[in-house]
Structure formats: C-alpha cells, structure tokens
N, C-alpha and C positions, 0 to 999 in steps of 0.2 A: 119255036115262039118262046115268051111276054109274058108272068104273072106278075103280078102286083099283093104283096100281100104281106098286114099291119100284125107284126109277129105282135104274140103276150109268153112274154119266159116266165118263168114257176109257178105254168099256171093252175100247178096240180096233173092233168094229169097231155098227153099229147095230143091234138084232136082239134079239124076247123070246123068253128061255127058258125064256119055261113060268105058268103058274098053282106058286102057294104057298098055303097061307091061315097065319094074322098065330096069336096068340093067344090070339084068340077062335074062335077054326075060321072066319069069316072070308076068302073064297079073294082076292086078285088076281095084280098080273103083273108080272111082277120081268123087266123091260124095260133092254137095257144100251145108249150109244151113243158113238160114239169125239169127241166136243163137251163140252169142262171145262167147269167148272159153276163158269165167268166169267159175270159176265153174265148170264145167261138163257139163254147159249148151250143150254147141255144140257137146257137143259129144251123150249125154240126144236125141240132138233133132234127131243128127241119130242113133240113133236105134231105136229111135220112126217110121223115115222114111225107114229105110230100112222093121221091122214091116209092114212096112205099107202095103211096093211093096211087097212083098213075103207072105201077107194076113196071117199073123203069130199075136198073140200078142207077146205085147213088150218084157211078158219071156220066152222068146227064141230066142232070139237074150239073149251075153253077148258082151262085152269088154274083151279082152286077152290077145292083146298087145297093149302097142301106149297110154295110155291116158292120156296124153300133147306132142305126138308127130299127126303130119302131114297121115304120116303114120300108119295104125292101123291094128287090125287082128283083128276081129268077127266070136264068134266061133257060131253060127245057128241049132236052134234044130226043125228036120223036115220037111227038108228046101234035093235038087237037085238040082243039074244042069244044067235038064232041068226047074228049077223053075227061078232060076237067069238069065239066057237066056227070057227066056219071057218074066219075067222081065224089064231087061235090055239091051239083045240084043246080042247077040253072040260074047263071049272071041275072041279074035283075037293071 
C-alpha cells in the first residue's frame, strides 16, 4: 500500500496531526518528527514512527518518493486501509 505524507521536521515531538487533502483532493497524512532534516534523520524518524504506529517492522516501510521534499510517498507492506484508519483516524 502507498501512503502520502506531509512531513514537518523539528516539530518538537513525533506524532501524527491527522489527515488533509491536497489541491487535487487526494488525502495525505500530516506527520511531525523531532529530528532535523539533516543526513536523512527526519526520514528515518518518519519511517520509525509509521512502523511503530502500525505495529510493523521498520523494514516494512520504505520511502518511495520525496526524500528531500516535505510531501513524501511511502510504500508499506502488510497493511490495509483499515489499519491506517485504526492508527491515524478515518481519511477525509
């Protein structure tokens, strides 16, 4: 499954701030991490947070696009839409 995420590095804490819609009406998850966007630290924190929230190993979550952008696309193995809703609330 693919998941669109808007990441806010140096957000003071690791956490999800809910769902939002982009200009085309596609849902994305707003996530903040305490790590800085230096040498991939924020991306690693994002992967760790998503894996922990979904109770998956970190190896099940991969960054598919957006390594240096705020809007990222993750590929997640072994997860269904209901798992995302349980962890982060219903999509808009």
